[in-house]
C-alpha positions as a printed NumPy array, in Angstrom:
array([[-25.215, -18.807,  -0.468],
       [-29.398, -18.711,   0.357],
       [-30.017, -17.695,   4.119],
       [-33.429, -18.849,   5.172],
       [-35.61 , -16.201,   6.74 ],
       [-35.885, -16.659,  10.631],
       [-36.395, -13.167,  11.281],
       [-34.155, -12.224,  14.501],
       [-32.012, -15.524,  13.76 ],
       [-31.284, -14.895,  10.198],
       [-30.355, -11.092,  10.939],
       [-27.949, -11.999,  13.843],
       [-26.461, -14.627,  11.543],
       [-25.924, -12.318,   8.584],
       [-23.426, -10.557,  11.11 ],
       [-21.694, -13.39 ,  11.797],
       [-21.441, -14.117,   8.757],
       [-20.171, -10.948,   7.162],
       [-17.434, -10.791,  10.287],
       [-16.499, -14.636,   9.749],
       [-16.06 , -14.147,   6.209],
       [-13.919, -10.523,   6.323],
       [-11.141, -12.677,   8.496],
       [-10.876, -15.64 ,   5.888],
       [-10.767, -13.008,   3.051],
       [-14.066, -13.982,   1.356],
       [-14.804, -10.17 ,   0.571],
       [-17.747, -10.335,  -1.535],
       [-19.501, -12.654,   1.008],
       [-18.468, -10.325,   3.961],
       [-19.756,  -7.155,   2.24 ],
       [-22.867,  -8.658,   1.286],
       [-23.556, -10.   ,   4.629],
       [-22.757,  -6.923,   6.619],
       [-24.734,  -4.635,   4.213],
       [-28.355,  -6.788,   4.617],
       [-27.378,  -6.913,   8.302],
       [-27.119,  -3.149,   8.16 ],
       [-30.671,  -2.949,   5.841],
       [-32.411,  -5.487,   8.003],
       [-30.871,  -3.942,  11.648],
       [-30.848,  -0.489,  11.06 ],
       [-33.776,   0.43 ,   8.369],
       [-35.492,   3.921,   8.321],
       [-32.88 ,   4.829,  11.262],
       [-30.682,   7.721,  10.894],
       [-27.167,   6.941,  10.021],
       [-25.765,   7.987,  13.13 ],
       [-26.876,   5.028,  14.794],
       [-25.046,   2.369,  12.701],
       [-21.914,   1.534,  14.895],
       [-18.65 ,   2.388,  13.481],
       [-17.27 ,  -1.481,  13.208],
       [-19.913,  -1.634,  10.269],
       [-18.452,   1.009,   8.385],
       [-14.57 ,  -0.412,   8.699],
       [-15.218,  -3.455,   7.896],
       [-17.793,  -3.353,   5.043],
       [-15.164,  -0.304,   3.543],
       [-12.635,  -2.327,   3.875],
       [-14.08 ,  -5.313,   2.31 ],
       [-15.371,  -3.005,  -0.689],
       [-11.99 ,  -1.736,  -1.148],
       [-10.638,  -5.513,  -1.132],
       [-13.435,  -5.59 ,  -4.201],
       [-12.241,  -2.289,  -5.951],
       [-15.755,  -0.917,  -5.474],
       [-13.468,   1.964,  -4.284],
       [-16.483,   4.618,  -4.242],
       [-18.412,   2.285,  -1.889],
       [-15.236,   1.693,   0.334],
       [-14.44 ,   5.523,   0.41 ],
       [-18.312,   6.302,   1.595],
       [-18.172,   4.124,   4.559],
       [-14.463,   4.987,   5.503],
       [-15.506,   9.027,   5.131],
       [-17.994,   8.537,   7.773],
       [-15.666,   7.537,  10.082],
       [-13.63 ,  10.131,   9.104],
       [-16.13 ,  12.827,   9.776],
       [-17.526,  11.277,  12.733],
       [-13.817,  11.07 ,  14.476],
       [-13.371,  14.925,  13.409],
       [-16.329,  15.674,  14.981],
       [-15.249,  14.172,  18.024],
       [-11.78 ,  15.478,  17.58 ],
       [-13.352,  19.137,  17.777],
       [-15.763,  18.34 ,  20.531],
       [-13.294,  16.738,  23.326],
       [-10.672,  19.129,  24.472],
       [ -9.069,  16.24 ,  26.415],
       [ -8.406,  14.413,  22.863],
       [ -7.41 ,  17.029,  20.567],
       [ -5.714,  14.398,  18.206],
       [ -7.436,  11.04 ,  18.312],
       [ -5.056,   8.6  ,  16.802],
       [ -8.116,   7.096,  14.579],
       [ -8.843,  10.235,  12.755],
       [ -5.616,  10.081,  11.25 ],
       [ -5.55 ,   6.293,  10.653],
       [ -8.857,   6.661,   8.796],
       [ -7.293,   9.497,   6.808],
       [ -4.534,   7.573,   5.915],
       [ -6.777,   4.662,   4.815],
       [ -8.848,   7.448,   2.549],
       [ -5.461,   8.297,   0.904],
       [ -4.401,   4.378,   0.329],
       [ -8.133,   3.894,  -1.405],
       [ -8.075,   7.391,  -3.543],
       [ -4.593,   6.408,  -4.724],
       [ -5.832,   2.921,  -5.54 ],
       [ -8.861,   4.281,  -7.404],
       [ -6.553,   6.358,  -9.409],
       [ -7.44 ,   9.496,  -7.85 ],
       [ -3.633,  11.076,  -7.404],
       [ -4.645,  14.659,  -6.443],
       [ -7.304,  13.883,  -3.416],
       [ -4.572,  10.46 ,  -2.496],
       [ -1.718,  13.491,  -2.188],
       [ -3.414,  16.094,  -0.214],
       [ -4.724,  13.176,   2.204],
       [ -0.924,  12.075,   2.858],
       [  0.003,  15.142,   3.218],
       [ -2.594,  15.946,   5.983],
       [ -1.575,  12.37 ,   7.418],
       [  2.121,  13.4  ,   7.561],
       [  0.952,  16.672,   9.254],
       [ -0.209,  14.855,  12.318],
       [  2.3  ,  12.174,  12.328],
       [  5.605,  12.99 ,  11.136],
       [  6.65 ,   9.374,  11.632],
       [  4.34 ,   8.083,   9.071],
       [  6.788,   7.041,   6.498],
       [  4.507,   4.86 ,   4.935],
       [  2.713,   8.32 ,   3.459],
       [  6.346,   9.233,   1.869],
       [  6.382,   5.874,   0.201],
       [  2.924,   5.995,  -1.565],
       [  3.672,   9.698,  -2.816],
       [  6.614,   8.282,  -4.308],
       [  4.734,   5.753,  -5.895],
       [  1.943,   7.994,  -7.197],
       [  4.755,  10.813,  -8.433],
       [  6.707,   7.629, -10.169],
       [  3.761,   6.657, -12.004],
       [  3.303,  10.232, -13.304],
       [  6.83 ,  10.606, -14.135],
       [  7.367,  13.404, -11.908],
       [ 10.659,  12.447, -10.785],
       [ 12.226,  15.35 ,  -8.877],
       [  8.974,  14.657,  -6.559],
       [  9.232,  11.355,  -6.325],
       [ 12.973,  11.247,  -5.493],
       [ 12.323,  13.493,  -2.974],
       [  9.182,  11.57 ,  -1.228],
       [ 11.56 ,   8.463,  -1.378],
       [ 14.421,   9.975,   0.396],
       [ 11.867,  11.48 ,   3.045],
       [ 10.544,   7.763,   3.37 ],
       [ 14.363,   6.561,   4.296],
       [ 14.929,   9.801,   6.36 ],
       [ 11.912,   8.654,   8.429],
       [ 13.057,   5.039,   8.439],
       [ 16.267,   4.547,   7.652],
       [ 16.385,   0.99 ,   8.579],
       [ 14.229,  -0.072,   6.175],
       [ 15.691,  -1.61 ,   3.191],
       [ 12.97 ,  -1.94 ,   0.923],
       [ 12.701,   1.952,   0.736],
       [ 16.494,   1.839,   0.111],
       [ 15.916,  -0.054,  -2.601],
       [ 12.718,   1.653,  -4.224],
       [ 14.704,   4.718,  -4.095],
       [ 17.23 ,   2.872,  -6.09 ],
       [ 14.963,   1.527,  -8.88 ],
       [ 13.392,   5.221,  -9.316],
       [ 16.72 ,   6.852,  -9.695],
       [ 17.382,   4.287, -12.304],
       [ 13.829,   4.945, -14.217],
       [ 14.894,   8.605, -13.748],
       [ 17.956,   8.172, -15.835],
       [ 20.3  ,   8.714, -12.983],
       [ 21.898,   5.114, -13.247],
       [ 24.897,   6.369, -11.237],
       [ 23.265,   7.305,  -8.244],
       [ 20.866,   4.456,  -8.737],
       [ 23.834,   1.942,  -8.341],
       [ 25.534,   3.636,  -5.313],
       [ 21.56 ,   3.317,  -3.57 ],
       [ 20.947,  -0.261,  -4.667],
       [ 24.589,  -1.13 ,  -3.217],
       [ 23.357,   0.631,   0.058],
       [ 20.062,  -1.63 ,   0.104],
       [ 21.867,  -4.737,  -0.636],
       [ 24.081,  -4.275,   2.116],
       [ 21.06 ,  -3.672,   4.422],
       [ 19.343,  -6.842,   3.432],
       [ 21.968,  -9.087,   1.176],
       [ 19.291, -11.625,   1.463],
       [ 16.617,  -9.643,  -1.157],
       [ 16.747, -11.096,  -4.717],
       [ 14.961,  -8.138,  -6.289],
       [ 17.733,  -5.742,  -4.984],
       [ 20.542,  -8.078,  -6.7  ],
       [ 18.477,  -7.753,  -9.591],
       [ 17.782,  -4.334,  -9.583],
       [ 21.482,  -3.462,  -8.866],
       [ 22.904,  -6.179, -11.77 ],
       [ 20.56 ,  -4.341, -14.332],
       [ 21.691,  -1.205, -13.599],
       [ 25.321,  -2.151, -13.634],
       [ 24.756,  -3.698, -16.884],
       [ 23.444,  -0.505, -18.205],
       [ 26.776,   1.262, -16.612],
       [ 28.939,  -1.262, -18.66 ],
       [ 30.343,  -2.358, -15.434],
       [ 30.567,  -6.271, -16.868],
       [ 32.148,  -7.655, -13.859],
       [ 30.487,  -6.342, -11.585],
       [ 26.843,  -7.268, -13.378],
       [ 28.413, -10.717, -13.611],
       [ 28.518, -10.778, -10.056],
       [ 25.518,  -9.667,  -8.864],
       [ 23.172, -11.047, -11.589],
       [ 24.671, -14.35 , -10.925],
       [ 24.092, -13.889,  -7.029],
       [ 20.546, -13.13 ,  -8.05 ],
       [ 19.724, -16.301, -10.227],
       [ 21.363, -18.382,  -7.325],
       [ 19.032, -17.17 ,  -4.696],
       [ 15.652, -16.207,  -6.688],
       [ 13.223, -19.047,  -5.019],
       [ 12.007, -21.363,  -7.795],
       [  8.522, -20.421,  -9.2  ],
       [  9.345, -17.   ,  -8.642],
       [ 10.542, -13.856, -10.742],
       [ 10.419, -15.909, -13.873],
       [ 10.824, -12.559, -15.775],
       [ 13.449, -11.142, -14.068],
       [ 15.311, -14.566, -14.166],
       [ 14.963, -14.506, -17.956],
       [ 16.2  , -11.185, -18.349],
       [ 18.971, -11.784, -16.173],
       [ 20.095, -14.664, -18.163],
       [ 19.897, -13.111, -21.097],
       [ 22.041,  -9.792, -19.951],
       [ 24.625, -12.378, -18.514],
       [ 24.676, -14.091, -22.079],
       [ 25.41 , -10.261, -23.597],
       [ 28.49 ,  -9.786, -21.263],
       [ 32.006, -10.033, -22.659],
       [ 33.919, -12.837, -21.175]])
């Protein structure tokens, strides 16, 4: 976009352009608008004078653009500010936002591939909020990516313990167990996930694959057949092709 420079009017426009673009998921435009607004509004002024919302929206926009170094730098400012407020205000020893920023930093580090920093931040997030089950989910993902199966399974189980009604977490534990070579446990877990949410085609697919591995032809045929009948058109192309191939190999 080319924006004429009308002084303060243009500066104000850049702010609303950035925020509006963020609202409709145009993250590159959002980042540029907010960054230019900051440059024009706070030139030669200390960073402490820049409002929190700028770092939040600009940082999140950068995260969506996979500019993780910029995203982490902005969210780190908010985290540091919140920590400072936490230490100086005895009436608010644990402000909610501090752990929110800590968790966002952990997610950004995870997606950037900085696993050790992500694990440390997720563990600190859990120390401040034991109910933050998504931290367990994400740590399970990290350990799974590194094939650290015992740690991944342990975190997946903790996610279920923290939020036992989440069928997705149960399914993910089943998938991890299968990848770890524990097919029998995976089948039991995936059956639990299917009972918790019988309309999830992904659970049926993974359960059918495990049953096929365990040489349970009748069970695999029934489960994979249900998956094929349930899977929405235009999605799960790979899984549908694999399920049909597996069905073709099953004895009649």
